[in-house]
C-alpha positions as CSV (number, residue, x, y, z in Angstrom):
1,M,17.2,-19.1,-51.5
2,K,16.5,-15.5,-52.6
3,F,19.9,-12.7,-52.0
4,F,17.4,-10.6,-50.1
5,Q,16.9,-13.3,-47.2
6,T,20.2,-14.6,-47.0
7,L,22.6,-14.1,-43.9
8,T,25.3,-12.3,-46.1
9,F,22.1,-9.7,-46.7
10,K,21.0,-9.4,-43.5
11,L,24.0,-8.6,-42.0
12,G,24.7,-6.4,-43.9
13,T,22.1,-4.5,-43.6
14,I,22.8,-4.1,-40.0
15,I,26.6,-3.2,-40.2
16,A,25.3,-0.1,-43.5
17,G,22.9,1.0,-40.4
18,I,25.1,1.3,-37.9
19,L,27.7,3.0,-39.9
20,V,24.5,5.2,-40.9
21,V,23.4,5.5,-38.0
22,M,26.8,6.8,-36.9
23,L,27.5,8.9,-39.8
24,A,24.6,10.9,-39.1
25,I,25.2,11.0,-35.2
26,T,28.6,12.1,-35.9
27,S,27.5,14.8,-39.0
28,A,24.3,16.4,-36.1
29,A,27.7,16.8,-33.4
30,T,29.5,18.4,-35.8
31,Y,27.0,21.0,-36.9
32,Y,26.0,22.0,-33.6
33,T,29.1,22.3,-32.5
34,A,30.3,23.9,-35.5
35,Y,26.6,25.8,-35.0
36,D,27.4,27.0,-31.7
37,K,31.4,28.4,-32.2
38,L,30.2,29.9,-35.5
39,Y,27.3,32.4,-33.5
40,E,29.4,33.2,-31.0
41,A,32.3,34.2,-33.1
42,A,29.2,36.1,-35.2
43,G,28.2,37.9,-32.0
44,V,31.6,38.8,-30.7
45,E,32.1,40.5,-34.8
46,A,28.9,42.5,-34.2
47,Y,29.3,44.1,-30.4
48,G,33.3,44.2,-31.5
49,C,32.3,47.1,-34.3
50,A,29.5,48.3,-32.2
51,N,32.2,49.1,-29.3
52,I,34.8,50.6,-32.1
53,T,31.7,52.5,-33.6
54,T,31.0,54.4,-30.6
55,G,33.8,56.6,-30.5
56,L,32.6,58.3,-33.8
57,I,29.8,59.4,-32.3
58,D,29.9,62.8,-30.9
59,P,29.7,63.2,-26.9
60,T,27.6,66.5,-27.3
61,V,25.7,65.3,-30.4
62,L,25.0,62.5,-28.0
63,D,24.1,64.7,-24.9
64,R,21.4,66.5,-27.3
65,A,19.9,63.6,-29.0
66,L,19.2,62.4,-25.5
67,N,17.5,65.4,-25.0
68,N,15.2,64.9,-27.8
69,D,17.2,67.6,-30.1
70,M,15.7,65.9,-33.6
71,A,18.8,67.6,-35.6
72,A,21.1,65.7,-33.4
73,K,19.0,62.5,-33.7
74,E,19.3,62.7,-37.7
75,S,23.0,63.5,-37.6
76,I,24.0,60.3,-35.3
77,S,21.6,58.1,-37.6
78,E,23.1,59.3,-41.1
79,Q,26.6,58.6,-39.0
80,L,25.4,54.8,-38.5
81,N,24.4,54.1,-42.4
82,W,28.2,54.4,-42.9
83,T,28.7,51.0,-40.8
84,I,25.9,49.8,-42.9
85,D,27.4,50.3,-46.2
86,H,31.1,49.6,-45.5
87,K,30.1,46.0,-44.1
88,E,27.7,43.6,-45.8
89,I,27.0,41.2,-43.2
90,F,25.5,43.6,-41.1
91,E,21.8,44.5,-41.5
92,T,21.0,47.2,-39.2
93,Q,22.5,49.5,-36.5
94,Y,20.7,51.8,-34.1
95,I,21.5,53.8,-30.7
96,L,18.8,52.9,-28.0
97,D,18.6,54.4,-24.1
98,L,18.5,52.8,-21.1
99,N,14.9,52.5,-21.7
100,G,15.0,50.5,-25.0
101,N,13.8,53.4,-26.9
102,V,15.5,54.0,-30.3
103,I,17.5,57.5,-30.5
104,A,19.1,57.2,-33.7
105,L,18.8,54.2,-36.5
106,D,20.6,53.8,-39.8
107,N,18.3,53.6,-43.7
108,N,17.9,49.9,-43.6
109,L,15.8,50.3,-40.2
110,K,13.6,53.1,-41.6
111,E,12.4,50.9,-44.6
112,K,11.5,48.1,-42.3
113,G,9.1,51.0,-40.7
114,I,10.9,51.6,-37.4
115,N,11.3,55.5,-36.1
116,I,13.1,57.3,-33.5
117,G,11.4,57.0,-30.2
118,D,10.1,53.7,-31.5
119,E,10.7,50.9,-28.4
120,F,13.1,48.0,-29.9
121,H,12.9,44.8,-29.0
122,V,16.1,44.3,-26.5
123,D,17.6,41.0,-24.9
124,Q,17.0,42.3,-21.5
125,K,19.7,39.5,-19.6
126,A,22.1,40.3,-22.5
127,I,21.4,43.8,-21.2
128,S,21.6,43.7,-17.6
129,M,25.2,41.7,-17.9
130,L,26.1,44.6,-19.7
131,L,24.9,47.3,-17.7
132,E,26.5,45.3,-14.3
133,M,29.9,43.7,-16.3
134,G,30.5,47.4,-18.4
135,H,31.3,45.4,-21.6
136,P,29.9,44.6,-25.1
137,T,28.0,41.3,-25.2
138,F,25.5,39.8,-27.8
139,S,22.1,38.4,-27.7
140,E,20.5,35.0,-28.1
141,P,18.8,34.9,-31.8
142,Y,15.5,36.2,-32.2
143,D,13.0,37.4,-34.5
144,Y,11.7,41.2,-34.8
145,A,11.0,43.3,-37.7
146,G,10.5,40.4,-40.3
147,M,13.7,39.0,-39.6
148,E,15.7,36.8,-37.4
149,R,18.2,38.9,-35.4
150,L,21.0,38.4,-33.7
151,S,22.0,41.6,-32.0
152,G,25.8,43.6,-30.5
153,Y,25.5,45.7,-28.3
154,A,27.9,48.2,-26.9
155,P,27.9,50.4,-24.3
156,I,27.8,54.2,-24.5
157,Y,30.1,55.7,-21.8
158,K,29.3,59.6,-20.9
159,D,32.1,61.8,-22.7
160,H,32.9,58.2,-24.2
161,D,34.8,57.8,-20.0
162,P,34.5,54.5,-18.8
163,S,34.7,55.5,-15.5
164,K,31.5,57.2,-16.2
165,E,28.1,56.1,-16.4
166,I,26.9,54.5,-18.8
167,I,23.6,56.5,-20.9
168,A,23.0,54.4,-24.5
169,I,23.5,51.6,-26.3
170,N,25.2,51.1,-29.8
171,V,23.7,48.2,-31.0
172,I,24.9,46.0,-34.5
173,D,22.4,43.1,-36.0
174,F,22.8,41.2,-39.1
175,D,20.8,38.2,-40.1
176,A,21.0,35.0,-37.6
177,D,20.2,33.0,-41.3
178,I,24.1,33.6,-42.1
179,V,25.3,31.6,-39.2
180,T,23.2,28.7,-39.9
181,E,24.3,28.9,-43.8
182,R,27.8,29.2,-43.3
183,T,27.5,26.7,-40.6
184,W,26.0,24.0,-43.0
185,E,29.2,25.5,-45.6
186,V,31.6,24.0,-43.2
187,V,30.1,21.3,-42.4
188,S,28.7,19.7,-45.2
189,Q,32.0,18.9,-47.6
190,G,32.9,17.3,-44.1
191,I,29.6,14.7,-44.4
192,L,30.1,14.6,-47.8
193,I,33.7,12.9,-47.5
194,S,32.7,10.9,-44.9
195,I,30.3,9.2,-47.4
196,I,32.7,7.3,-49.5
197,P,34.6,6.1,-46.1
198,M,31.5,4.4,-45.0
199,L,31.0,3.2,-48.9
200,V,34.3,1.6,-48.8
201,A,33.8,0.0,-45.3
202,S,29.9,-1.2,-46.1
203,M,31.3,-2.8,-49.3
204,I,34.6,-4.4,-47.5
205,T,32.1,-5.8,-44.4
206,G,30.0,-7.3,-47.2
207,L,32.3,-9.3,-49.0
208,L,33.9,-10.7,-45.9
209,I,30.9,-11.7,-44.5
210,Y,30.1,-13.2,-48.1
211,R,33.3,-15.2,-47.5
212,K,32.0,-16.8,-43.9
213,T,28.4,-17.3,-45.2
214,K,29.7,-19.2,-48.3
215,L,31.2,-21.4,-45.5
216,I,27.9,-21.7,-43.6
217,S,26.0,-23.0,-47.0
218,Q,28.2,-26.1,-47.3
219,L,27.6,-27.1,-44.0
220,I,23.8,-26.3,-44.3
221,E,24.2,-28.5,-47.5
222,Q,26.1,-31.6,-45.6
223,A,23.4,-31.2,-42.5
224,K,20.7,-31.8,-45.8
225,R,21.5,-34.7,-47.0
226,L,22.6,-36.3,-43.2
227,A,18.6,-35.2,-42.7
228,D,17.0,-37.0,-45.9
229,G,19.7,-40.2,-44.5
230,N,22.4,-40.2,-46.9
231,L,24.9,-40.8,-43.8
232,S,27.5,-41.4,-47.0
233,V,28.2,-37.9,-47.7
234,S,31.6,-36.6,-47.9
235,E,32.8,-34.9,-44.7
236,T,33.0,-31.1,-44.9
237,T,36.5,-29.5,-44.0
238,I,37.2,-25.8,-42.7
239,K,40.5,-25.1,-41.2
240,G,41.1,-22.9,-38.6
241,K,39.4,-22.1,-35.2
242,D,36.4,-19.8,-34.9
243,E,33.1,-20.9,-35.0
244,I,32.1,-21.9,-38.4
245,A,35.6,-24.4,-38.6
246,D,34.8,-25.9,-35.1
247,L,30.3,-25.9,-36.6
248,S,32.4,-28.6,-39.4
249,R,34.0,-30.6,-36.8
250,T,30.7,-31.2,-34.6
251,L,28.9,-31.9,-38.0
252,N,31.6,-34.3,-39.3
253,Q,31.8,-35.8,-36.1
254,T,27.7,-35.8,-35.8
255,A,27.4,-38.5,-38.9
256,S,30.3,-40.8,-37.8
257,N,28.2,-41.2,-34.9
258,L,25.3,-41.7,-36.9
259,Q,26.7,-44.2,-38.8
260,S,28.0,-46.4,-36.1
261,I,24.6,-45.9,-34.5
262,I,22.6,-47.3,-37.5
263,S,25.3,-50.3,-38.0
264,T,24.6,-51.2,-34.6
265,M,20.7,-50.8,-34.5
266,R,20.5,-53.6,-37.6
267,S,22.6,-56.1,-36.3
268,T,20.7,-55.2,-32.7
269,S,17.4,-55.0,-34.8
270,N,17.7,-58.9,-36.3
271,Q,18.5,-60.6,-33.2
272,L,15.9,-58.6,-30.9
273,T,13.2,-60.7,-33.7
274,T,14.6,-63.2,-33.8
275,N,15.1,-63.7,-29.6
276,A,11.1,-62.1,-29.2
277,T,9.3,-65.0,-31.1
278,E,11.3,-67.6,-29.5
279,T,10.2,-65.8,-25.6
280,A,6.8,-66.1,-27.1
281,S,6.5,-69.4,-27.4
282,T,8.1,-70.4,-24.3
283,L,5.3,-67.6,-21.9
284,T,2.3,-69.2,-24.0
285,E,3.1,-73.3,-22.4
286,M,3.4,-71.0,-18.9
287,N,0.4,-70.0,-18.9
288,S,-1.2,-72.8,-19.1
289,A,0.4,-74.7,-16.4
290,V,0.2,-71.8,-14.4
291,Q,-3.8,-71.6,-14.8
292,S,-4.1,-75.1,-13.9
293,V,-3.0,-74.2,-9.9
294,A,-4.9,-71.6,-9.7
295,D,-8.2,-73.7,-10.5
296,H,-7.1,-76.3,-7.7
297,I,-6.3,-73.1,-4.8
298,E,-10.3,-72.3,-5.7
299,D,-11.3,-75.2,-4.4
300,V,-9.4,-75.1,-1.3
301,T,-10.2,-71.5,-0.8
302,G,-14.0,-72.5,-0.7
303,A,-14.0,-75.0,1.9
304,M,-12.2,-72.5,4.1
305,R,-14.7,-69.9,3.5
306,D,-17.6,-71.9,4.9
307,G,-15.8,-72.7,8.0
308,M,-14.5,-69.2,8.8
309,H,-18.6,-67.9,8.8
310,N,-19.6,-70.4,11.7
311,A,-16.6,-69.2,13.6
312,D,-17.6,-65.3,12.9
313,N,-20.6,-66.4,14.3
314,A,-20.1,-67.4,17.2
315,S,-17.4,-65.0,18.2
316,N,-20.1,-61.9,16.8
317,V,-22.4,-63.6,19.8
318,L,-19.4,-63.9,22.2
319,T,-18.1,-60.0,21.6
320,S,-21.6,-58.4,22.0
321,L,-22.0,-59.7,25.4
322,A,-18.5,-58.8,26.4
323,D,-18.9,-55.2,24.8
324,N,-22.0,-54.8,27.0
325,L,-20.3,-56.1,30.6
326,Q,-17.5,-53.2,29.2
327,S,-20.1,-50.5,28.8
328,M,-21.2,-51.1,32.0
329,K,-17.8,-51.1,33.8
330,A,-16.7,-48.5,31.7
331,R,-19.3,-46.1,33.3
332,A,-19.5,-47.8,36.3
333,D,-16.1,-46.0,36.1
334,Q,-17.1,-42.7,34.8
335,T,-19.4,-41.9,37.9
336,V,-16.8,-43.0,40.6
337,V,-14.7,-40.2,38.5
338,N,-17.1,-38.2,38.4
339,S,-18.3,-38.4,41.7
340,N,-14.1,-37.8,43.1
341,E,-14.4,-34.6,40.6
342,T,-17.3,-33.5,42.3
343,M,-16.0,-34.1,45.7
344,K,-12.6,-32.2,45.3
345,I,-14.9,-29.6,43.5
346,A,-16.7,-29.1,46.4
347,I,-13.7,-29.7,49.0
348,E,-12.5,-26.7,47.1
349,G,-15.2,-25.1,46.9
350,E,-15.3,-24.8,50.7
351,K,-11.6,-24.4,51.0
352,R,-12.2,-20.9,49.1
353,A,-15.3,-20.0,51.6
354,Q,-13.1,-19.9,53.8
355,E,-10.1,-18.0,52.2
356,I,-13.1,-15.6,50.9
357,S,-14.5,-16.0,54.7
358,A,-11.0,-14.8,56.1
359,D,-10.4,-12.4,53.3
360,M,-13.9,-10.4,54.0
361,E,-12.6,-10.0,57.7
362,K,-9.5,-8.3,56.5
363,I,-11.0,-6.0,54.2
364,R,-13.8,-5.7,57.1
365,T,-11.0,-4.5,59.2
366,G,-9.3,-2.9,56.8
367,S,-12.4,-0.9,56.0
368,Q,-12.5,0.2,59.9
369,E,-8.5,1.1,59.1
370,V,-9.5,3.9,56.5
371,S,-12.6,5.3,58.7
372,N,-9.8,6.0,61.4
373,T,-7.6,7.5,58.6
374,I,-10.4,9.8,57.2
375,Q,-11.3,11.1,61.0
376,H,-8.0,12.0,61.2
377,L,-8.3,13.7,58.1
378,V,-11.3,15.7,58.8
379,E,-9.5,17.0,61.9
380,S,-6.6,17.9,59.9
381,A,-8.5,20.1,57.6
382,T,-10.2,21.8,60.7
383,R,-7.2,23.2,61.6
384,I,-6.2,23.7,58.2
385,Q,-9.1,25.9,58.0
386,T,-8.1,27.8,61.8
387,I,-5.0,28.3,60.4
388,T,-5.8,30.0,57.1
389,E,-8.5,32.3,59.1
390,A,-5.5,33.8,61.2
391,I,-3.7,34.1,58.2
392,S,-6.7,36.0,56.2
393,S,-7.0,38.1,59.8
394,I,-3.4,38.8,59.6
395,A,-3.8,39.9,55.7
396,S,-6.4,42.8,56.5
397,Q,-4.2,43.8,60.0
398,T,-1.1,44.5,57.4
399,N,-3.7,45.5,54.4
400,L,-4.1,48.3,57.3
401,L,-1.3,48.7,58.5
402,A,0.0,49.0,54.6
403,L,-2.9,52.4,53.9
404,N,-1.9,54.2,57.0
405,A,2.1,53.8,56.4
406,S,0.7,55.5,52.9
407,I,-1.3,58.3,54.5
408,E,2.3,59.1,56.9
409,A,4.4,58.6,54.0
410,A,2.3,60.9,52.2
411,R,1.9,63.5,54.8
412,A,6.3,63.1,55.2
413,G,6.0,64.3,51.8
414,E,9.3,64.1,49.9
415,H,11.2,62.1,52.7
416,G,8.8,59.0,52.7
417,K,8.7,58.6,48.7
418,G,10.9,55.8,49.8
419,F,8.4,54.1,52.5
420,A,5.2,54.8,50.7
421,V,6.9,52.4,48.1
422,V,7.3,49.7,50.3
423,A,4.3,50.2,51.7
424,E,2.7,50.1,48.8
425,E,4.1,46.2,47.8
426,V,3.2,45.4,51.2
427,R,-0.5,46.3,50.8
428,K,0.1,44.4,47.0
429,L,1.5,41.3,49.6
430,A,-1.2,41.6,51.7
431,E,-3.9,41.9,49.1
432,Q,-1.9,38.4,47.0
433,S,-2.1,36.9,50.6
434,N,-6.0,37.6,50.5
435,K,-6.4,35.7,47.9
436,E,-4.7,32.6,48.2
437,V,-5.8,32.3,51.6
438,T,-9.6,32.4,49.7
439,E,-8.5,29.4,47.4
440,V,-6.9,27.8,50.2
441,E,-10.2,28.0,52.2
442,K,-12.2,27.1,49.0
443,L,-10.3,23.6,48.7
444,V,-10.8,22.9,52.2
445,K,-14.3,23.1,52.3
446,D,-14.5,20.6,49.2
447,I,-11.9,18.3,50.6
448,M,-14.4,18.2,53.8
449,E,-17.6,17.9,51.3
450,R,-15.2,14.8,49.3
451,I,-15.0,13.6,53.2
452,G,-17.9,13.6,54.0
453,N,-18.7,11.3,50.8
454,V,-16.0,8.9,51.9
455,M,-17.2,8.3,55.4
456,I,-20.9,7.5,54.3
457,S,-19.6,5.4,51.8
458,S,-17.0,3.8,54.5
459,S,-20.5,3.1,56.4
460,E,-21.9,1.4,54.0
461,N,-19.4,-0.7,52.7
462,G,-18.9,-2.0,56.1
463,K,-22.5,-3.2,56.0
464,F,-21.9,-5.1,52.9
465,I,-19.1,-6.4,54.2
466,E,-20.7,-7.7,57.2
467,K,-23.8,-9.8,55.2
468,G,-21.2,-11.2,52.6
469,T,-19.1,-12.6,55.3
470,Q,-22.5,-14.3,56.9
471,T,-23.5,-15.9,53.3
472,V,-19.4,-17.1,52.4
473,Q,-19.8,-18.9,55.8
474,L,-23.4,-20.4,55.1
475,T,-21.9,-21.2,51.7
476,A,-18.9,-23.4,53.4
477,N,-20.9,-25.3,55.5
478,A,-23.1,-26.4,52.3
479,L,-20.1,-27.2,50.4
480,H,-19.1,-29.5,53.8
481,N,-22.4,-31.7,53.5
482,I,-22.0,-32.0,49.6
483,S,-18.1,-33.2,50.0
484,N,-19.6,-35.8,52.6
485,A,-22.8,-37.3,50.7
486,V,-20.0,-37.4,47.3
487,S,-17.7,-39.5,49.6
488,E,-20.3,-42.3,50.4
489,T,-21.5,-42.5,46.6
490,V,-18.1,-42.7,45.4
491,H,-17.9,-45.7,47.7
492,D,-20.9,-47.3,47.2
493,I,-20.1,-47.3,42.6
494,K,-16.6,-48.5,43.6
495,N,-18.2,-51.8,44.8
496,I,-20.8,-52.4,41.4
497,S,-17.3,-51.7,39.5
498,N,-15.2,-54.0,41.5
499,L,-18.1,-57.0,40.3
500,L,-18.7,-55.6,37.0
501,S,-14.8,-56.3,36.5
502,S,-14.9,-59.8,37.4
503,E,-17.2,-60.7,35.0
504,T,-15.7,-58.7,32.2
505,E,-12.8,-60.7,32.6
506,K,-13.8,-64.2,32.0
507,S,-15.7,-63.2,29.2
508,D,-13.0,-61.5,28.0
509,T,-11.0,-65.0,28.7
510,I,-13.8,-66.1,26.1
511,V,-13.8,-64.0,23.5
512,E,-10.2,-64.0,23.0
513,M,-10.2,-68.0,22.5
514,I,-12.7,-67.1,19.6
515,H,-10.9,-64.7,17.9
516,E,-7.6,-66.4,18.3
517,L,-9.5,-69.1,16.5
518,T,-11.2,-66.6,13.9
519,R,-7.5,-65.0,13.0
520,S,-6.1,-68.3,12.5
521,I,-8.9,-69.0,10.2
522,H,-8.4,-65.5,8.3
523,E,-4.8,-66.2,8.0
524,I,-5.2,-69.2,6.1
525,E,-8.4,-67.8,3.7
526,D,-5.7,-65.1,3.4
527,T,-2.6,-67.3,2.6
528,L,-5.2,-69.2,0.2
529,K,-6.0,-66.0,-1.2
530,G,-2.5,-64.7,-1.6
531,I,-1.7,-68.0,-3.8
532,S,-4.9,-67.1,-5.8
533,A,-4.0,-63.7,-6.2
534,A,-0.2,-64.6,-7.2
535,A,-1.3,-67.6,-9.0
536,Q,-3.8,-64.8,-11.3
537,E,-0.9,-62.2,-11.8
538,T,1.6,-64.4,-12.4
539,T,-1.0,-65.4,-15.5
540,A,-1.9,-62.1,-16.2
541,S,1.8,-61.2,-16.2
542,I,2.6,-63.8,-18.5
543,H,0.3,-62.8,-21.2
544,D,1.0,-59.0,-20.6
545,I,5.0,-60.2,-21.6
546,S,3.9,-62.0,-24.1
547,H,1.8,-59.4,-25.8
548,R,4.8,-57.3,-25.3
549,S,7.0,-60.1,-26.7
550,V,4.8,-59.6,-29.7
551,E,4.6,-55.7,-30.1
552,S,8.0,-56.2,-29.8
553,T,8.3,-58.5,-32.4
554,K,6.7,-55.6,-34.6
555,M,8.3,-52.2,-33.4
556,A,12.0,-54.6,-34.4
557,E,10.5,-55.2,-37.3
558,E,9.2,-51.8,-37.9
559,L,13.4,-50.6,-36.8
560,E,14.9,-53.4,-39.2
561,I,12.4,-50.9,-42.1
562,S,13.6,-47.6,-40.7
563,V,17.2,-48.6,-40.5
564,K,17.4,-50.0,-44.2
565,M,16.4,-46.3,-45.4
566,F,19.9,-45.0,-44.6
567,R,22.5,-45.1,-46.5
568,L,26.0,-46.2,-44.8
569,K,29.7,-46.1,-46.5
570,E,30.6,-49.7,-47.5
């Protein structure tokens, strides 16, 4: 087996891969942690220097610069060059107004093509925090003017007095790539140092795996010899309580069990061959004897079959006669049943017709009561109409009185103002009463129209109820006549059914006797058939057993040949 196909190589590769992945994850986490810390430190250094250098700027000069004095702007720009010249890490320094426009800038920024008055990129989030909190801050890395920048922002207060408003922002930039470079300088040595323990751990792990898999190779070699049939192979002894030692003990036990099984199979196969040969000879003799008995039984069965055929013919004729009588009796009985059902239905119909007649009388009475009630409603509606007319008259008179009261209040001048208000309210109440009375009159008129329609419908329903009552009474009389006629028919059919029952009982007795004879002959025939079938099955079973005995002999011989392939310990 090639080395890269071995278990040692595969396990070693997996463990080494895990170590590499762990080292990569740890290195990445270390790098990003160090980057965040160095980025924060760089930002703090940038805005710290920016905050310190704000004290070097003359407030009066800054005020003139904010008022577009170019001389003041150039003077401040010269001061900014001092910071860049004395701190190599810083790339540019400049001062912005609160709108992000350049007030003063160093020579490095001028070389990039930026001029006084230009709008410069700012981190709006950082600037907002600076203006809100009033303390320095720094930006996120950003690309501008051909460089990835990290800016430190420091507020410049009016007259350098923190209690006054912020009038400008001092900004110092440095190249953000410096954070990446310094982070890699810090982390790279740690990564290189970590690789050495990883290599040592991989080598030690590979050695330990090799020592364990070497024992497995010994067990595989033992298993191969057992598979080739060599049960005399020496046992492999491995001390310990791990899985490999358990596998060694299990493999040794398997070899011992196979040794015992093969020894038993050798002795058993010899004895099986001898017994199968003797059994085959005995079964051949039994087959001849059973075949002779089956031949004699077949002759007796033929004679019984002829007698059974004659008995079946007689039984069929009598059975046909009995069936006809039974059919006639059944039809007569069914006719009686149907007639009884018809009579019950007629009687039930007569009862229902009487009940319907009574219900129609109740409906007629109820219809009369409804008519009386409607007449009372008409009278009540008439009274309501009279009352509404009286209310309408009262409202008209009240309205007239309110109008007169208003006129008198107007004549009274100031003394009649209160009375005028009351008169106006009375007039409004009278108008509202007129409106409500009008609505009531409409409702009463609608009720009178609907009551008239109901009275017409009630009158027509009374006519239909009267006609329905007469029809129901005629139906009840007809059903009573039908019930009497069906009763007489039922009586006649019952007499016919009784005569058929007597004849049917006689034919049933004869048929039962013939059937009993036929059943006896059939039972004898079935018994003989069973004996014949049993004899044939016995013959077939003996033949089958004989055939299997021959097969068993062959299998015993093949088993003996197979067992001889194994080599056992002496």
